[in-house]
C-alpha positions as CSV (number, residue, x, y, z in Angstrom):
1,M,44.2,-40.4,22.6
2,S,41.6,-40.0,25.3
3,T,38.5,-42.3,25.5
4,T,36.2,-39.4,24.7
5,D,37.8,-39.2,21.2
6,T,36.7,-42.7,20.3
7,A,33.1,-42.5,21.5
8,E,30.5,-43.6,19.0
9,P,28.6,-40.6,17.4
10,T,25.0,-40.2,18.5
11,T,22.4,-40.3,15.9
12,V,19.4,-38.0,16.4
13,K,16.2,-39.1,14.8
14,A,13.7,-36.4,13.9
15,Y,10.1,-37.5,13.7
16,L,7.3,-36.0,11.6
17,R,5.0,-33.6,13.4
18,P,2.5,-35.8,15.3
19,I,-1.3,-35.6,15.2
20,D,-3.5,-35.4,18.3
21,A,-3.8,-39.0,19.4
22,A,-6.6,-38.3,21.9
23,G,-8.5,-36.3,19.3
24,L,-8.1,-39.2,16.8
25,A,-9.3,-41.7,19.4
26,A,-12.4,-39.5,20.0
27,F,-13.1,-39.2,16.3
28,A,-12.7,-43.0,15.9
29,A,-15.1,-43.6,18.8
30,K,-17.6,-41.2,17.2
31,G,-17.4,-43.2,14.0
32,K,-17.8,-46.5,15.8
33,A,-20.9,-45.2,17.6
34,N,-22.4,-44.0,14.3
35,P,-21.0,-45.9,11.4
36,A,-23.5,-44.4,8.9
37,S,-22.3,-40.8,9.5
38,R,-21.2,-38.9,6.4
39,G,-19.6,-35.6,5.7
40,T,-19.9,-33.5,2.5
41,N,-16.9,-32.0,0.6
42,K,-17.7,-29.0,-1.5
43,V,-15.7,-27.5,-4.3
44,H,-16.5,-24.6,-6.7
45,T,-14.8,-24.6,-10.1
46,V,-14.6,-21.6,-12.4
47,M,-13.2,-21.9,-15.9
48,E,-10.8,-19.1,-16.9
49,G,-10.4,-20.1,-20.5
50,Q,-8.9,-22.7,-22.7
51,Y,-8.6,-25.6,-20.2
52,R,-7.4,-23.6,-17.2
53,S,-9.8,-23.6,-14.2
54,L,-9.7,-22.6,-10.6
55,S,-11.3,-24.7,-7.9
56,T,-12.0,-23.1,-4.6
57,V,-12.4,-25.2,-1.4
58,G,-13.5,-23.3,1.7
59,N,-11.2,-20.3,2.4
60,H,-8.1,-21.9,0.8
61,A,-6.2,-20.6,-2.2
62,P,-7.7,-21.9,-5.4
63,V,-6.4,-25.2,-6.9
64,V,-5.4,-24.4,-10.4
65,V,-6.0,-27.1,-13.1
66,D,-4.9,-27.0,-16.7
67,E,-4.0,-29.5,-19.5
68,P,-0.6,-30.0,-21.0
69,L,0.2,-28.5,-24.4
70,H,-0.3,-31.8,-26.3
71,L,-3.9,-31.8,-25.0
72,F,-4.4,-28.1,-26.1
73,G,-4.0,-26.6,-22.6
74,Q,-1.4,-24.0,-21.5
75,D,0.5,-26.4,-19.2
76,T,0.3,-23.8,-16.4
77,A,-0.8,-26.3,-13.7
78,P,-1.4,-30.0,-13.1
79,A,-3.9,-31.8,-15.2
80,P,-7.2,-33.0,-13.7
81,G,-5.9,-36.6,-13.5
82,E,-2.8,-35.5,-11.7
83,I,-4.9,-33.6,-9.2
84,V,-6.9,-36.8,-8.6
85,L,-3.7,-38.7,-8.0
86,S,-2.5,-36.0,-5.6
87,G,-5.8,-36.3,-3.7
88,L,-5.2,-40.1,-3.5
89,G,-1.6,-39.6,-2.3
90,G,-2.8,-37.1,0.3
91,C,-5.5,-39.4,1.5
92,I,-3.1,-42.4,1.8
93,A,-0.6,-40.2,3.7
94,V,-3.3,-39.1,6.1
95,G,-4.3,-42.7,6.6
96,V,-0.8,-43.9,7.2
97,T,-0.3,-41.1,9.7
98,A,-3.6,-41.9,11.5
99,V,-3.0,-45.6,11.7
100,A,0.6,-45.1,12.9
101,T,-0.7,-42.8,15.6
102,W,-3.3,-45.3,16.6
103,K,-0.7,-48.1,16.8
104,G,1.8,-45.8,18.7
105,V,4.4,-45.7,15.9
106,K,6.3,-42.5,15.4
107,L,7.1,-41.8,11.7
108,S,10.3,-40.1,10.6
109,K,9.6,-40.2,6.8
110,L,6.5,-40.6,4.7
111,E,6.4,-40.2,0.9
112,V,3.8,-41.5,-1.5
113,F,4.7,-42.0,-5.2
114,L,1.8,-42.5,-7.6
115,E,1.4,-43.3,-11.3
116,G,-1.8,-43.7,-13.2
117,D,-2.4,-44.9,-16.7
118,I,-5.1,-42.8,-18.1
119,G,-6.7,-42.6,-21.6
120,N,-9.0,-40.2,-23.3
121,P,-9.5,-41.7,-26.8
122,A,-13.0,-40.2,-26.9
123,A,-11.5,-36.7,-26.7
124,W,-13.8,-35.8,-23.8
125,G,-16.7,-36.9,-26.0
126,A,-15.9,-34.3,-28.7
127,G,-15.9,-36.7,-31.6
128,G,-13.0,-39.0,-30.7
129,A,-13.5,-42.8,-30.2
130,L,-17.2,-42.4,-29.4
131,E,-17.7,-46.2,-29.3
132,K,-15.7,-46.4,-26.0
133,T,-17.7,-47.1,-22.9
134,P,-17.1,-45.4,-19.5
135,P,-15.1,-48.4,-18.0
136,E,-12.7,-48.1,-21.0
137,M,-11.9,-44.4,-20.3
138,G,-10.2,-42.7,-17.4
139,F,-7.7,-44.4,-15.2
140,Q,-7.0,-48.0,-16.3
141,A,-4.4,-48.7,-13.7
142,I,-2.9,-46.9,-10.7
143,R,0.3,-47.9,-9.0
144,V,1.2,-46.5,-5.5
145,K,4.5,-46.9,-3.7
146,V,4.8,-45.7,-0.1
147,L,8.2,-44.9,1.4
148,V,7.7,-44.9,5.2
149,E,10.2,-44.9,8.0
150,G,9.6,-44.9,11.8
151,D,10.3,-46.5,15.1
152,A,8.8,-49.9,14.1
153,P,10.0,-52.8,12.0
154,R,9.3,-52.9,8.3
155,E,6.6,-55.5,8.7
156,V,4.7,-53.3,11.1
157,L,5.1,-50.3,8.8
158,D,3.8,-52.4,5.9
159,E,0.8,-53.4,8.0
160,I,0.1,-49.7,8.7
161,V,0.3,-48.9,4.9
162,Q,-2.0,-51.8,4.0
163,H,-4.5,-50.9,6.7
164,A,-4.5,-47.2,5.6
165,N,-5.0,-48.3,2.0
166,Y,-7.9,-50.6,2.9
167,Y,-9.8,-47.8,4.7
168,S,-8.8,-44.9,2.4
169,P,-11.9,-42.9,1.4
170,V,-10.3,-41.7,-1.8
171,A,-8.8,-45.1,-2.7
172,N,-12.2,-46.7,-2.1
173,S,-14.0,-44.1,-4.2
174,M,-11.6,-45.0,-7.1
175,R,-11.9,-48.7,-6.6
176,N,-15.6,-49.0,-6.2
177,P,-18.5,-47.6,-8.3
178,I,-20.3,-44.8,-6.6
179,P,-23.6,-43.0,-7.5
180,F,-22.8,-40.0,-9.6
181,E,-25.1,-37.4,-10.9
182,I,-24.6,-34.3,-12.9
183,S,-27.2,-31.6,-13.8
184,M,-27.5,-28.0,-14.8
185,A,-27.2,-25.5,-12.0
């Protein structure tokens, strides 16, 4: 047997598509120079019927929202709460990617698993448990687990996840009361 037959196999590590580190640094510098800056997200939602709606964001394909059968929907798409959790998962994934880039860590895997305990005993205010107050409705608990792998030790990856969580705009919108108004168009 030759020595080439006993050589250790080489493992090739594939990394996730990186973001523009220089662009991220410039965006961060802009935020540091003007910490009061704000952007505005805009969504237009049109109801199709029953509980199915289409929400359009910019030039993207509409996001379809429905309710499950047990809530009188058609179950043709995720429910509103599931869409909220998907937004949270996306924001956390973006944050982890940005913080990893900032720290010079290359990621090879990033998955976010979310669960949220949500209640609607007031039946959307349509005659259900009307004595409920707003803090008693909606998400009562959210659990997030992040599976992340990269070219850094687990402790560094955990620091990246915790940092991204702390600065997540969507997570902070859910954790903290915000001014909210609704009116007729």
